[in-house]
C-alpha positions as CSV (number, residue, x, y, z in Angstrom):
1,X,99.8,158.7,159.0
2,X,96.6,159.7,157.3
3,X,95.3,163.3,157.5
4,X,92.0,163.9,159.9
5,X,90.3,166.6,160.9
6,X,88.6,165.4,164.5
7,X,90.4,167.5,166.9
8,X,88.2,166.4,169.6
9,X,90.0,165.3,172.9
10,X,88.7,162.0,172.5
11,X,88.8,161.1,169.0
12,X,85.7,159.8,168.6
13,X,85.0,160.5,164.9
14,X,89.1,159.5,164.3
15,X,90.9,156.2,163.0
16,X,92.4,154.2,165.4
17,X,94.6,151.4,164.5
18,X,95.7,147.8,166.4
19,X,99.4,147.5,166.7
20,X,101.3,144.8,168.3
21,X,104.3,146.1,170.7
22,X,106.9,144.5,173.2
23,X,107.2,146.2,176.5
24,X,110.6,146.8,178.0
25,X,110.3,143.6,179.8
26,X,109.9,141.4,176.8
27,X,106.3,141.2,177.3
28,X,103.0,141.2,174.7
29,X,101.5,144.5,174.2
30,X,98.3,145.7,172.5
31,X,98.7,149.4,171.4
32,X,95.4,151.2,170.1
33,X,96.8,154.3,168.6
34,X,95.0,157.4,167.2
35,X,95.7,158.1,163.3
36,X,95.8,162.0,163.1
37,X,98.6,163.6,161.2
38,X,97.5,167.5,163.0
39,X,97.7,165.7,166.5
40,X,101.2,163.9,165.9
41,X,102.5,167.3,164.8
42,X,101.2,168.5,167.9
43,X,103.0,165.9,170.1
44,X,106.2,167.1,168.8
45,X,105.9,171.0,169.8
46,X,103.7,169.9,173.3
47,X,103.9,167.8,176.6
48,X,103.2,164.0,176.4
49,X,102.0,162.2,179.5
50,X,101.6,158.7,180.2
51,X,98.7,157.8,182.6
52,X,99.8,154.2,183.9
53,X,97.2,152.0,185.6
54,X,99.1,149.4,187.6
55,X,96.5,146.5,188.2
56,X,95.7,144.8,190.9
57,X,97.3,141.3,190.5
58,X,93.6,139.7,191.3
59,X,92.5,141.1,187.8
60,X,95.4,140.4,185.6
61,X,95.5,136.5,183.6
62,X,98.6,134.5,183.3
63,X,99.5,136.8,180.1
64,X,99.5,139.9,181.6
65,X,96.4,140.8,180.2
66,X,93.7,142.7,182.6
67,X,90.6,140.9,183.5
68,X,88.7,144.0,184.1
69,X,88.7,145.9,180.9
70,X,85.7,147.5,181.7
71,X,86.6,149.1,184.9
72,X,89.7,150.2,182.5
73,X,87.4,151.9,179.8
74,X,85.5,153.8,182.2
75,X,88.5,155.2,183.7
76,X,89.7,155.7,180.7
77,X,86.5,157.8,179.5
78,X,86.8,159.4,183.2
79,X,90.4,160.9,182.4
80,X,89.4,162.1,179.0
81,X,86.1,163.9,180.5
82,X,88.3,165.8,182.7
83,X,90.8,167.0,180.2
84,X,87.9,167.7,178.1
85,X,86.8,170.4,180.6
86,X,89.9,172.3,181.1
87,X,90.7,175.4,179.2
88,X,94.2,174.1,177.9
89,X,94.1,171.8,174.8
90,X,94.9,168.1,175.3
91,X,94.4,165.0,173.2
92,X,93.9,161.4,174.0
93,X,96.5,159.5,171.5
94,X,97.0,155.9,172.5
95,X,96.2,153.4,175.2
96,X,98.6,150.4,175.5
97,X,97.5,147.1,177.4
98,X,99.6,144.2,178.6
99,X,102.3,143.2,181.3
100,X,99.7,143.9,183.8
101,X,98.8,147.3,183.3
102,X,96.9,149.9,180.9
103,X,98.7,152.7,180.0
104,X,96.9,156.0,178.5
105,X,98.7,158.6,176.4
106,X,97.7,162.6,176.2
107,X,99.2,164.9,174.3
108,X,98.9,168.5,176.0
109,X,99.9,172.2,176.4
110,X,103.0,172.4,178.9
111,X,100.3,174.4,181.3
112,X,98.0,171.3,181.5
113,X,98.9,169.9,184.9
114,X,97.7,166.6,183.9
115,X,99.1,165.2,187.4
116,X,97.0,167.2,189.5
117,X,94.1,165.7,187.2
118,X,95.0,162.3,187.8
119,X,95.2,163.0,191.3
120,X,91.8,163.5,191.8
121,X,91.1,159.8,190.2
122,X,90.9,156.9,191.9
123,X,90.2,153.3,190.8
124,X,89.0,150.0,192.7
125,X,91.2,148.0,190.2
126,X,94.4,149.7,189.5
127,X,97.0,152.1,191.3
128,X,97.2,155.4,188.7
129,X,100.6,157.5,188.2
130,X,102.1,159.8,185.6
131,X,105.0,159.9,183.7
132,X,106.2,162.7,181.3
133,X,109.9,162.0,181.7
134,X,110.7,160.4,178.2
135,X,111.5,161.5,175.0
136,X,109.2,162.5,171.8
137,X,111.4,159.6,170.1
138,X,110.4,157.1,172.3
139,X,106.6,157.8,172.2
140,X,106.6,158.2,168.4
141,X,108.4,154.8,167.8
142,X,105.8,153.0,170.4
143,X,102.8,154.9,169.0
144,X,103.2,155.4,165.1
145,X,102.2,152.5,163.0
146,X,105.2,151.0,160.6
147,X,104.7,149.8,157.3
148,X,104.0,146.2,158.6
149,X,101.2,147.7,161.1
150,X,99.2,149.8,158.5
151,X,99.1,146.5,156.1
152,X,98.1,144.2,159.0
153,X,95.4,146.6,159.8
154,X,94.3,146.6,156.1
155,X,94.2,142.5,156.4
156,X,92.0,142.9,159.5
157,X,89.6,145.2,157.9
158,X,89.4,143.2,154.7
159,X,88.8,139.9,156.5
160,X,86.3,141.7,158.8
161,X,84.5,143.1,155.6
162,X,84.3,139.5,154.4
163,X,83.3,137.7,157.4
164,X,80.4,140.8,157.7
165,X,79.3,139.2,154.2
166,X,79.4,136.0,155.3
167,X,82.6,134.5,154.3
168,X,83.9,131.2,155.8
169,X,87.5,132.4,156.3
170,X,88.7,128.5,156.9
171,X,87.6,127.3,153.2
172,X,90.8,127.8,150.8
173,X,90.3,129.9,147.8
174,X,92.5,131.8,144.9
175,X,93.5,135.0,146.7
176,X,95.2,137.6,144.4
177,X,98.1,139.7,145.8
178,X,98.8,143.0,144.0
179,X,102.3,144.6,143.0
180,X,103.6,147.5,141.3
181,X,106.9,148.5,140.0
182,X,109.5,148.0,136.9
183,X,109.0,145.0,134.7
184,X,112.2,143.2,135.6
185,X,111.9,144.1,139.1
186,X,108.5,142.5,139.4
187,X,109.9,139.2,137.1
188,X,112.3,138.9,140.0
189,X,110.2,139.1,142.6
190,X,107.8,136.5,141.0
191,X,110.7,134.6,140.6
192,X,111.6,134.7,144.4
193,X,108.1,134.0,145.7
194,X,107.6,131.2,143.4
195,X,109.1,129.0,146.0
196,X,106.6,130.1,148.3
197,X,103.4,128.9,146.2
198,X,103.0,132.4,144.5
199,X,102.4,132.0,141.0
200,X,101.6,134.8,138.3
201,X,98.1,135.5,137.5
202,X,98.5,138.1,134.9
203,X,100.5,141.7,134.1
204,X,98.4,144.8,133.9
205,X,98.1,146.2,130.7
206,X,100.9,148.7,131.2
207,X,103.2,145.9,132.8
208,X,103.6,148.3,135.7
209,X,102.1,146.1,137.9
210,X,101.8,142.2,138.5
211,X,99.1,140.0,140.1
212,X,100.4,137.0,142.0
213,X,98.0,134.2,143.2
214,X,97.6,131.3,145.6
215,X,94.9,129.0,147.0
216,X,95.0,129.6,150.9
217,X,92.2,130.3,154.0
218,X,91.4,134.2,154.2
219,X,92.1,134.3,157.8
220,X,94.4,135.9,160.3
221,X,96.3,132.7,160.6
222,X,97.4,132.8,156.8
223,X,98.1,136.5,156.8
224,X,100.3,136.6,159.8
225,X,102.3,134.7,157.8
226,X,101.7,135.6,154.3
227,X,101.8,139.9,154.9
228,X,105.8,140.0,156.5
229,X,106.9,138.0,153.8
230,X,105.2,139.8,151.0
231,X,106.5,143.1,152.2
232,X,109.7,142.0,153.0
233,X,110.3,140.1,149.1
234,X,108.6,143.6,148.1
235,X,111.3,145.5,149.4
236,X,114.2,143.5,148.6
237,X,113.0,144.0,144.8
238,X,112.4,147.3,144.8
239,X,108.3,147.2,144.2
240,X,105.9,148.2,146.3
241,X,102.9,145.4,147.7
242,X,99.4,146.9,147.1
243,X,97.4,144.3,149.0
244,X,95.2,141.5,148.1
245,X,91.6,140.4,147.2
246,X,89.7,137.6,147.0
247,X,85.9,136.4,147.1
248,X,83.5,135.8,149.5
249,X,83.0,132.0,150.5
250,X,80.2,130.8,151.8
251,X,80.2,127.4,153.8
252,X,77.9,124.7,151.7
253,X,74.7,124.5,153.7
254,X,74.3,120.9,154.7
255,X,71.9,118.7,152.8
256,X,68.6,118.3,154.8
257,X,67.5,115.1,155.7
258,X,64.8,113.5,153.2
259,X,61.5,113.6,154.2
260,X,59.5,110.4,155.6
261,X,58.0,109.8,151.9
262,X,61.4,110.1,149.9
263,X,62.8,108.2,152.4
264,X,60.0,105.2,152.1
265,X,60.4,106.0,148.0
266,X,64.0,105.5,147.9
267,X,64.0,102.4,150.1
268,X,61.0,101.1,148.2
269,X,63.2,101.3,144.7
270,X,66.4,99.5,146.8
271,X,64.1,96.7,147.7
């Protein structure tokens, strides 16, 4: 995890990452987790409390996702402000949404009675309860980014940057993928991935790096398929996958309709 210095309760200036997880019931969940080494270590030595907001069924869609996110964001901000007002230290570390609930995680000193704080909060859209009876290992596995999570987050950031610069992600283009390792291992990787359409673009000068390439759209659908495959192939070959790059490709501007006089001229020539 990346080091960070933001030790505020809410982590407004910290880095946050989106993860995909499954609930105990097998439903899809989106987890927004705080990436901060210091607070992660704090969680090992202190208490973790999950503030569980069970949402009224009238405010949940067929996929188990809430339809009242603004109210839930306000509730979360209110809880963060209440923890910040306490003398005992506490930190908001993650929020998980799905299966008809939003769960807000806090790491805090044992002296902070978070259940008493939550008891002072009410909501028009959810029933609120606390749970501190789970092992650190369970919490850690749920909120800590895996290698795949980290790479998917990197994909998301690159695609967002491309879009900001006017890229049309649906247009296929040359995409380069960077790998590092021993020459023999990289050759094996290239042979394995050639069946998936990735070809050698070039070797780095010191031969410890290899760039593979393919033509594909630069969008989330492409990398949802490619990224797990590339990480798995790199691990199997004993090399390191270091991400990808491509150029900004903008949708060609449609030609404007010719002027009335130009159309007359063209028609006159045709006649």
